N, CA, C, O and the ligand as a Tripos MOL2 file, in Angstrom:
@<TRIPOS>MOLECULE
protein
  225   223    57     0     0
PROTEIN
NO_CHARGES

@<TRIPOS>ATOM
      1 N          83.8800  101.2080   88.8820 N.3       1 MET1
      2 CA         85.2550  100.5780   89.2810 C.3       1 MET1
      3 C          85.0380   99.9980   90.7500 C.2       1 MET1
      4 O          84.5020  100.5510   91.7110 O.2       1 MET1
      5 N          85.5780   98.7860   90.6600 N.am      2 THR2
      6 CA         85.2800   97.9380   91.8480 C.3       2 THR2
      7 C          86.5720   97.3510   92.1280 C.2       2 THR2
      8 O          87.4960   97.1550   91.3390 O.2       2 THR2
      9 N          86.4840   97.0280   93.7110 N.am      3 TRP3
     10 CA         87.8020   96.2680   94.0450 C.3       3 TRP3
     11 C          87.5600   94.9920   94.5860 C.2       3 TRP3
     12 O          86.4400   94.7790   95.0500 O.2       3 TRP3
     13 N          88.4870   94.0300   94.6120 N.am      4 THR4
     14 CA         88.4500   92.7990   95.2660 C.3       4 THR4
     15 C          89.3890   92.5860   96.4110 C.2       4 THR4
     16 O          90.5730   92.9190   96.3730 O.2       4 THR4
     17 N          88.8140   92.0240   97.4160 N.am      5 ALA5
     18 CA         89.7630   91.5950   98.5440 C.3       5 ALA5
     19 C          90.0880   90.1260   98.4970 C.2       5 ALA5
     20 O          89.2280   89.2460   98.4660 O.2       5 ALA5
     21 N          91.4610   89.9100   98.4930 N.am      6 LEU6
     22 CA         91.9540   88.4250   98.5000 C.3       6 LEU6
     23 C          92.6490   88.0240   99.6750 C.2       6 LEU6
     24 O          93.5080   88.7330  100.2000 O.2       6 LEU6
     25 N          92.3160   86.9470  100.0900 N.am      7 GLU7
     26 CA         93.2350   86.5010  101.2860 C.3       7 GLU7
     27 C          94.1790   85.5640  100.7960 C.2       7 GLU7
     28 O          93.9860   84.5570  100.1150 O.2       7 GLU7
     29 N          95.4560   86.1500  101.3430 N.am      8 VAL8
     30 CA         96.6650   85.6320  100.8890 C.3       8 VAL8
     31 C          97.3270   85.2350  102.1090 C.2       8 VAL8
     32 O          97.7010   86.1370  102.8590 O.2       8 VAL8
     33 N          97.5600   83.8830  102.4670 N.am      9 TYR9
     34 CA         97.9010   83.3270  103.6780 C.3       9 TYR9
     35 C          97.1820   84.0020  104.8610 C.2       9 TYR9
     36 O          95.9870   83.8000  105.0790 O.2       9 TYR9
     37 N          97.9840   84.8480  105.6530 N.am     10 ASP10
     38 CA         97.2190   85.2990  106.7840 C.3      10 ASP10
     39 C          96.9660   86.8320  106.6940 C.2      10 ASP10
     40 O          96.7550   87.4760  107.7220 O.2      10 ASP10
     41 N          96.9840   87.3310  105.6500 N.am     11 SER11
     42 CA         96.9090   88.7740  105.2160 C.3      11 SER11
     43 C          95.7010   88.8120  104.2150 C.2      11 SER11
     44 O          95.2900   87.8420  103.5800 O.2      11 SER11
     45 N          95.1970   90.0900  104.1770 N.am     12 VAL12
     46 CA         94.2900   90.2130  103.0140 C.3      12 VAL12
     47 C          94.9840   91.3290  102.0740 C.2      12 VAL12
     48 O          95.7780   92.1420  102.5470 O.2      12 VAL12
     49 N          94.6160   91.3080  100.6670 N.am     13 GLN13
     50 CA         95.1890   92.1640   99.7800 C.3      13 GLN13
     51 C          93.9030   92.7390   99.1370 C.2      13 GLN13
     52 O          93.0530   91.9950   98.6480 O.2      13 GLN13
     53 N          93.7960   93.9980   99.1530 N.am     14 VAL14
     54 CA         92.8020   94.6620   98.2640 C.3      14 VAL14
     55 C          93.3900   95.1060   96.8560 C.2      14 VAL14
     56 O          94.4210   95.7750   96.7850 O.2      14 VAL14
     57 N          92.7200   94.7220   95.8160 N.am     15 VAL15
     58 CA         93.3580   94.9030   94.5860 C.3      15 VAL15
     59 C          92.2000   95.5580   93.8100 C.2      15 VAL15
     60 O          91.0540   95.2300   94.1170 O.2      15 VAL15
     61 N          92.4070   96.4670   92.8170 N.am     16 PRO16
     62 CA         91.4850   97.1350   91.9310 C.3      16 PRO16
     63 C          91.1090   96.0830   90.7610 C.2      16 PRO16
     64 O          92.0330   95.4730   90.2220 O.2      16 PRO16
     65 N          89.8050   95.8610   90.3650 N.am     17 ASP17
     66 CA         89.3930   95.3060   89.4060 C.3      17 ASP17
     67 C          89.7640   95.9440   87.8880 C.2      17 ASP17
     68 O          89.7240   97.1560   87.6770 O.2      17 ASP17
     69 N          90.1010   95.0290   86.9470 N.am     18 ASP18
     70 CA         90.2080   95.5640   85.6030 C.3      18 ASP18
     71 C          90.9070   97.1180   85.7700 C.2      18 ASP18
     72 O          90.3150   98.1590   85.4860 O.2      18 ASP18
     73 N          92.4280   97.0260   86.3430 N.am     19 ASP19
     74 CA         93.0960   98.1640   86.3900 C.3      19 ASP19
     75 C          93.8360   98.2560   84.8520 C.2      19 ASP19
     76 O          93.8520   97.3110   84.0630 O.2      19 ASP19
     77 N          94.3690   99.4280   84.6260 N.am     20 LEU20
     78 CA         95.0740   99.6480   83.6450 C.3      20 LEU20
     79 C          96.2420   98.3910   83.3860 C.2      20 LEU20
     80 O          96.4200   97.8200   82.3100 O.2      20 LEU20
     81 N          96.9850   98.1250   84.6790 N.am     21 LYS21
     82 CA         97.9900   97.1370   84.3720 C.3      21 LYS21
     83 C          97.7440   96.0650   85.5840 C.2      21 LYS21
     84 O          97.3760   96.4080   86.7070 O.2      21 LYS21
     85 N          98.0040   94.7090   85.1870 N.am     22 PRO22
     86 CA         97.7600   93.8270   86.2750 C.3      22 PRO22
     87 C          98.6770   93.9200   87.5250 C.2      22 PRO22
     88 O          99.8490   94.2930   87.4820 O.2      22 PRO22
     89 N          98.0020   93.5340   88.6580 N.am     23 HIS23
     90 CA         98.6250   93.5660   90.0060 C.3      23 HIS23
     91 C          99.3590   92.0790   90.4220 C.2      23 HIS23
     92 O          98.8490   90.9750   90.2300 O.2      23 HIS23
     93 N         100.3820   92.2820   90.8990 N.am     24 SER24
     94 CA        101.0130   91.1750   91.5590 C.3      24 SER24
     95 C         100.5770   91.0820   93.1750 C.2      24 SER24
     96 O         100.3450   92.0650   93.8790 O.2      24 SER24
     97 N         100.5230   89.8380   93.5590 N.am     25 LEU25
     98 CA        100.3890   89.5660   95.0960 C.3      25 LEU25
     99 C         101.8000   89.5800   95.9610 C.2      25 LEU25
    100 O         101.9280   89.4970   97.1830 O.2      25 LEU25
    101 N         102.8390   89.7130   94.9230 N.am     26 ILE26
    102 CA        104.2680   89.6430   95.8420 C.3      26 ILE26
    103 C         104.9360   90.8280   94.9370 C.2      26 ILE26
    104 O         104.8700   90.8940   93.7100 O.2      26 ILE26
    105 N         105.5290   91.6570   95.7240 N.am     27 HIS27
    106 CA        106.1870   92.9560   95.3260 C.3      27 HIS27
    107 C         105.5210   93.7050   93.9950 C.2      27 HIS27
    108 O         106.0340   93.9540   92.9040 O.2      27 HIS27
    109 N         104.2570   93.9530   94.4740 N.am     28 CYS28
    110 CA        103.4120   94.5180   93.2940 C.3      28 CYS28
    111 C         104.3290   96.0240   92.8260 C.2      28 CYS28
    112 O         105.0430   96.6230   93.6290 O.2      28 CYS28
    113 N         104.1720   96.3590   91.7020 N.am     29 GLU29
    114 CA        104.8710   97.4480   91.3100 C.3      29 GLU29
    115 C         104.0960   98.7700   91.6060 C.2      29 GLU29
    116 O         104.7150   99.8300   91.5130 O.2      29 GLU29
    117 N         102.6850   98.7710   91.9820 N.am     30 CYS30
    118 CA        102.0910   99.5280   92.5170 C.3      30 CYS30
    119 C         102.4320  100.2970   93.9760 C.2      30 CYS30
    120 O         101.9710  101.3640   94.3820 O.2      30 CYS30
    121 N         103.3770   99.4120   94.6130 N.am     31 HIS31
    122 CA        103.6150   99.8240   96.2130 C.3      31 HIS31
    123 C         102.5870   99.7200   96.9500 C.2      31 HIS31
    124 O         102.2750  100.7540   97.5410 O.2      31 HIS31
    125 N         101.8010   98.6050   97.1570 N.am     32 PRO32
    126 CA        100.6470   98.6660   98.1410 C.3      32 PRO32
    127 C         101.2310   99.0780   99.5600 C.2      32 PRO32
    128 O         102.3290   98.8190  100.0500 O.2      32 PRO32
    129 N         100.2030   99.7700  100.0480 N.am     33 ARG33
    130 CA        100.6010  100.1030  101.4920 C.3      33 ARG33
    131 C         100.1110   99.0970  102.4630 C.2      33 ARG33
    132 O          99.3260   98.2290  102.0820 O.2      33 ARG33
    133 N         100.5650   99.1590  103.8260 N.am     34 PHE34
    134 CA         99.9760   97.9980  104.7060 C.3      34 PHE34
    135 C          99.3590   98.5870  105.9190 C.2      34 PHE34
    136 O         100.0180   99.2250  106.7400 O.2      34 PHE34
    137 N          97.9450   98.3410  106.0310 N.am     35 GLU35
    138 CA         97.3580   98.9070  107.4000 C.3      35 GLU35
    139 C          96.5430   97.7590  107.9120 C.2      35 GLU35
    140 O          95.7220   97.0830  107.2900 O.2      35 GLU35
    141 N          96.9210   97.6650  109.1590 N.am     36 GLY36
    142 CA         95.9760   96.9730  109.7950 C.3      36 GLY36
    143 C          95.9910   95.3360  109.2960 C.2      36 GLY36
    144 O          94.9250   94.7240  109.3660 O.2      36 GLY36
    145 N          96.9650   94.7770  108.8940 N.am     37 GLY37
    146 CA         96.8920   93.4750  108.2840 C.3      37 GLY37
    147 C          96.4860   93.5370  106.9200 C.2      37 GLY37
    148 O          96.4810   92.4730  106.3000 O.2      37 GLY37
    149 N          96.1410   94.5960  106.3280 N.am     38 ILE38
    150 CA         95.5230   94.5610  105.0730 C.3      38 ILE38
    151 C          96.5200   95.2540  103.9450 C.2      38 ILE38
    152 O          96.9370   96.3860  104.1870 O.2      38 ILE38
    153 N          96.8830   94.6340  102.7910 N.am     39 PHE39
    154 CA         97.6920   95.0990  101.7880 C.3      39 PHE39
    155 C          96.6190   95.9560  100.9500 C.2      39 PHE39
    156 O          95.7150   95.3770  100.3470 O.2      39 PHE39
    157 N          96.7450   97.3220  100.9320 N.am     40 ILE40
    158 CA         95.9220   97.9940   99.9520 C.3      40 ILE40
    159 C          96.6620   98.5090   98.6230 C.2      40 ILE40
    160 O          97.5440   99.3640   98.6980 O.2      40 ILE40
    161 N          96.2680   97.9590   97.4290 N.am     41 HIS41
    162 CA         97.0070   98.4740   96.3240 C.3      41 HIS41
    163 C          96.6260   99.6450   95.9150 C.2      41 HIS41
    164 O          95.4810  100.0660   96.0820 O.2      41 HIS41
    165 N          97.6210  100.3310   95.2960 N.am     42 ASN42
    166 CA         97.3760  101.6610   94.6190 C.3      42 ASN42
    167 C          96.8560  101.4150   92.9340 C.2      42 ASN42
    168 O          97.5260  100.7070   92.1820 O.2      42 ASN42
    169 N          95.9100  101.9250   92.5980 N.am     43 SER43
    170 CA         95.2580  101.8640   91.5120 C.3      43 SER43
    171 C          96.1930  102.3690   90.4070 C.2      43 SER43
    172 O          96.8310  103.3560   90.7730 O.2      43 SER43
    173 N          96.4370  101.9840   89.2200 N.am     44 PHE44
    174 CA         97.0080  102.7000   88.1810 C.3      44 PHE44
    175 C          96.1390  103.6420   87.3530 C.2      44 PHE44
    176 O          96.5760  104.3580   86.4520 O.2      44 PHE44
    177 N          94.8570  103.5710   87.7480 N.am     45 ASP45
    178 CA         94.1130  104.5750   87.0240 C.3      45 ASP45
    179 C          93.5100  105.7110   87.9300 C.2      45 ASP45
    180 O          92.8150  106.6210   87.4780 O.2      45 ASP45
    181 N          93.8430  105.5660   89.2400 N.am     46 GLY46
    182 CA         93.5920  106.7330   90.2230 C.3      46 GLY46
    183 C          92.5690  106.6110   90.9460 C.2      46 GLY46
    184 O          92.2860  107.4830   91.7680 O.2      46 GLY46
    185 N          91.7090  105.3420   90.7540 N.am     47 ARG47
    186 CA         90.5890  105.3720   91.6210 C.3      47 ARG47
    187 C          90.9260  105.1780   93.1060 C.2      47 ARG47
    188 O          92.0630  104.8010   93.3910 O.2      47 ARG47
    189 N          90.0040  105.4120   94.0960 N.am     48 GLU48
    190 CA         90.5110  105.3510   95.5340 C.3      48 GLU48
    191 C          89.7010  104.4610   96.2340 C.2      48 GLU48
    192 O          88.4780  104.4880   96.0910 O.2      48 GLU48
    193 N          90.2930  103.6260   97.0220 N.am     49 ALA49
    194 CA         89.7000  102.3300   97.7310 C.3      49 ALA49
    195 C          89.4250  102.6720   99.2930 C.2      49 ALA49
    196 O          88.7340  101.8820   99.9360 O.2      49 ALA49
    197 N          89.8370  103.5800   99.7830 N.am     50 THR50
    198 CA         89.7910  103.7460  101.1720 C.3      50 THR50
    199 C          88.3240  104.1600  101.7130 C.2      50 THR50
    200 O          87.8690  103.7880  102.7950 O.2      50 THR50
    201 N          87.5820  105.0900  100.6690 N.am     51 GLU51
    202 CA         86.3710  105.4110  101.1990 C.3      51 GLU51
    203 C          85.1920  104.1640  101.3860 C.2      51 GLU51
    204 O          84.2490  104.0750  102.1730 O.2      51 GLU51
    205 N          85.5910  103.4150  100.5010 N.am     52 THR52
    206 CA         84.2870  102.3180  100.5760 C.3      52 THR52
    207 C          84.8330  101.0450  101.0150 C.2      52 THR52
    208 O          83.9790  100.1650  101.1180 O.2      52 THR52
    209 N          85.9980  100.7150  101.2970 N.am     53 LEU53
    210 CA         86.5460   99.5900  102.0190 C.3      53 LEU53
    211 C          86.7230   99.6700  103.4140 C.2      53 LEU53
    212 O          86.3960   98.7390  104.1510 O.2      53 LEU53
    213 N          87.2800  100.8510  103.8790 N.am     54 LEU54
    214 CA         87.6380  100.8720  105.1800 C.3      54 LEU54
    215 C          86.8130  101.8900  106.0700 C.2      54 LEU54
    216 O          87.3530  102.8250  106.6610 O.2      54 LEU54
    217 N          85.6730  101.6660  106.1040 N.am     55 PRO55
    218 CA         84.9710  102.4310  107.1200 C.3      55 PRO55
    219 C          85.4350  102.5960  108.3710 C.2      55 PRO55
    220 O          85.7790  101.6030  109.0130 O.2      55 PRO55
    221 N          85.5040  103.6550  108.8230 N.am     56 SER56
    222 CA         85.9310  104.0620  110.2420 C.3      56 SER56
    223 C          85.0140  103.8480  111.4830 C.2      56 SER56
    224 O          85.3980  104.1900  112.6010 O.2      56 SER56
    225 ZN         99.1770   96.2600   93.0480 Zn       57 ZN57
@<TRIPOS>BOND
     1     1     2 1
     2     2     3 1
     3     3     4 2
     4     3     5 am
     5     5     6 1
     6     6     7 1
     7     7     8 2
     8     7     9 am
     9     9    10 1
    10    10    11 1
    11    11    12 2
    12    11    13 am
    13    13    14 1
    14    14    15 1
    15    15    16 2
    16    15    17 am
    17    17    18 1
    18    18    19 1
    19    19    20 2
    20    19    21 am
    21    21    22 1
    22    22    23 1
    23    23    24 2
    24    23    25 am
    25    25    26 1
    26    26    27 1
    27    27    28 2
    28    27    29 am
    29    29    30 1
    30    30    31 1
    31    31    32 2
    32    31    33 am
    33    33    34 1
    34    34    35 1
    35    35    36 2
    36    35    37 am
    37    37    38 1
    38    38    39 1
    39    39    40 2
    40    39    41 am
    41    41    42 1
    42    42    43 1
    43    43    44 2
    44    43    45 am
    45    45    46 1
    46    46    47 1
    47    47    48 2
    48    47    49 am
    49    49    50 1
    50    50    51 1
    51    51    52 2
    52    51    53 am
    53    53    54 1
    54    54    55 1
    55    55    56 2
    56    55    57 am
    57    57    58 1
    58    58    59 1
    59    59    60 2
    60    59    61 am
    61    61    62 1
    62    62    63 1
    63    63    64 2
    64    63    65 am
    65    65    66 1
    66    66    67 1
    67    67    68 2
    68    67    69 am
    69    69    70 1
    70    70    71 1
    71    71    72 2
    72    71    73 am
    73    73    74 1
    74    74    75 1
    75    75    76 2
    76    75    77 am
    77    77    78 1
    78    78    79 1
    79    79    80 2
    80    79    81 am
    81    81    82 1
    82    82    83 1
    83    83    84 2
    84    83    85 am
    85    85    86 1
    86    86    87 1
    87    87    88 2
    88    87    89 am
    89    89    90 1
    90    90    91 1
    91    91    92 2
    92    91    93 am
    93    93    94 1
    94    94    95 1
    95    95    96 2
    96    95    97 am
    97    97    98 1
    98    98    99 1
    99    99   100 2
   100    99   101 am
   101   101   102 1
   102   102   103 1
   103   103   104 2
   104   103   105 am
   105   105   106 1
   106   106   107 1
   107   107   108 2
   108   107   109 am
   109   109   110 1
   110   110   111 1
   111   111   112 2
   112   111   113 am
   113   113   114 1
   114   114   115 1
   115   115   116 2
   116   115   117 am
   117   117   118 1
   118   118   119 1
   119   119   120 2
   120   119   121 am
   121   121   122 1
   122   122   123 1
   123   123   124 2
   124   123   125 am
   125   125   126 1
   126   126   127 1
   127   127   128 2
   128   127   129 am
   129   129   130 1
   130   130   131 1
   131   131   132 2
   132   131   133 am
   133   133   134 1
   134   134   135 1
   135   135   136 2
   136   135   137 am
   137   137   138 1
   138   138   139 1
   139   139   140 2
   140   139   141 am
   141   141   142 1
   142   142   143 1
   143   143   144 2
   144   143   145 am
   145   145   146 1
   146   146   147 1
   147   147   148 2
   148   147   149 am
   149   149   150 1
   150   150   151 1
   151   151   152 2
   152   151   153 am
   153   153   154 1
   154   154   155 1
   155   155   156 2
   156   155   157 am
   157   157   158 1
   158   158   159 1
   159   159   160 2
   160   159   161 am
   161   161   162 1
   162   162   163 1
   163   163   164 2
   164   163   165 am
   165   165   166 1
   166   166   167 1
   167   167   168 2
   168   167   169 am
   169   169   170 1
   170   170   171 1
   171   171   172 2
   172   171   173 am
   173   173   174 1
   174   174   175 1
   175   175   176 2
   176   175   177 am
   177   177   178 1
   178   178   179 1
   179   179   180 2
   180   179   181 am
   181   181   182 1
   182   182   183 1
   183   183   184 2
   184   183   185 am
   185   185   186 1
   186   186   187 1
   187   187   188 2
   188   187   189 am
   189   189   190 1
   190   190   191 1
   191   191   192 2
   192   191   193 am
   193   193   194 1
   194   194   195 1
   195   195   196 2
   196   195   197 am
   197   197   198 1
   198   198   199 1
   199   199   200 2
   200   199   201 am
   201   201   202 1
   202   202   203 1
   203   203   204 2
   204   203   205 am
   205   205   206 1
   206   206   207 1
   207   207   208 2
   208   207   209 am
   209   209   210 1
   210   210   211 1
   211   211   212 2
   212   211   213 am
   213   213   214 1
   214   214   215 1
   215   215   216 2
   216   215   217 am
   217   217   218 1
   218   218   219 1
   219   219   220 2
   220   219   221 am
   221   221   222 1
   222   222   223 1
   223   223   224 2
@<TRIPOS>SUBSTRUCTURE
     1 MET1         2 RESIDUE 1 A MET
     2 THR2         6 RESIDUE 1 A THR
     3 TRP3        10 RESIDUE 1 A TRP
     4 THR4        14 RESIDUE 1 A THR
     5 ALA5        18 RESIDUE 1 A ALA
     6 LEU6        22 RESIDUE 1 A LEU
     7 GLU7        26 RESIDUE 1 A GLU
     8 VAL8        30 RESIDUE 1 A VAL
     9 TYR9        34 RESIDUE 1 A TYR
    10 ASP10       38 RESIDUE 1 A ASP
    11 SER11       42 RESIDUE 1 A SER
    12 VAL12       46 RESIDUE 1 A VAL
    13 GLN13       50 RESIDUE 1 A GLN
    14 VAL14       54 RESIDUE 1 A VAL
    15 VAL15       58 RESIDUE 1 A VAL
    16 PRO16       62 RESIDUE 1 A PRO
    17 ASP17       66 RESIDUE 1 A ASP
    18 ASP18       70 RESIDUE 1 A ASP
    19 ASP19       74 RESIDUE 1 A ASP
    20 LEU20       78 RESIDUE 1 A LEU
    21 LYS21       82 RESIDUE 1 A LYS
    22 PRO22       86 RESIDUE 1 A PRO
    23 HIS23       90 RESIDUE 1 A HIS
    24 SER24       94 RESIDUE 1 A SER
    25 LEU25       98 RESIDUE 1 A LEU
    26 ILE26      102 RESIDUE 1 A ILE
    27 HIS27      106 RESIDUE 1 A HIS
    28 CYS28      110 RESIDUE 1 A CYS
    29 GLU29      114 RESIDUE 1 A GLU
    30 CYS30      118 RESIDUE 1 A CYS
    31 HIS31      122 RESIDUE 1 A HIS
    32 PRO32      126 RESIDUE 1 A PRO
    33 ARG33      130 RESIDUE 1 A ARG
    34 PHE34      134 RESIDUE 1 A PHE
    35 GLU35      138 RESIDUE 1 A GLU
    36 GLY36      142 RESIDUE 1 A GLY
    37 GLY37      146 RESIDUE 1 A GLY
    38 ILE38      150 RESIDUE 1 A ILE
    39 PHE39      154 RESIDUE 1 A PHE
    40 ILE40      158 RESIDUE 1 A ILE
    41 HIS41      162 RESIDUE 1 A HIS
    42 ASN42      166 RESIDUE 1 A ASN
    43 SER43      170 RESIDUE 1 A SER
    44 PHE44      174 RESIDUE 1 A PHE
    45 ASP45      178 RESIDUE 1 A ASP
    46 GLY46      182 RESIDUE 1 A GLY
    47 ARG47      186 RESIDUE 1 A ARG
    48 GLU48      190 RESIDUE 1 A GLU
    49 ALA49      194 RESIDUE 1 A ALA
    50 THR50      198 RESIDUE 1 A THR
    51 GLU51      202 RESIDUE 1 A GLU
    52 THR52      206 RESIDUE 1 A THR
    53 LEU53      210 RESIDUE 1 A LEU
    54 LEU54      214 RESIDUE 1 A LEU
    55 PRO55      218 RESIDUE 1 A PRO
    56 SER56      222 RESIDUE 1 A SER
    57 ZN57       225 GROUP 0 **** ****
């Protein structure tokens, strides 16, 4: 399971690839959270992105 970072205007959106349902870049039904200029979508299949994409 992988994720894709998309540049959208002046922000970045992190979206899961091949998820159970498609994601929208505007008002996505997964209710993305906004952290430090990055919209992180919530996967419908339960995978987690923060461990690999946002190293502290
Ligand atoms: Zn989404």
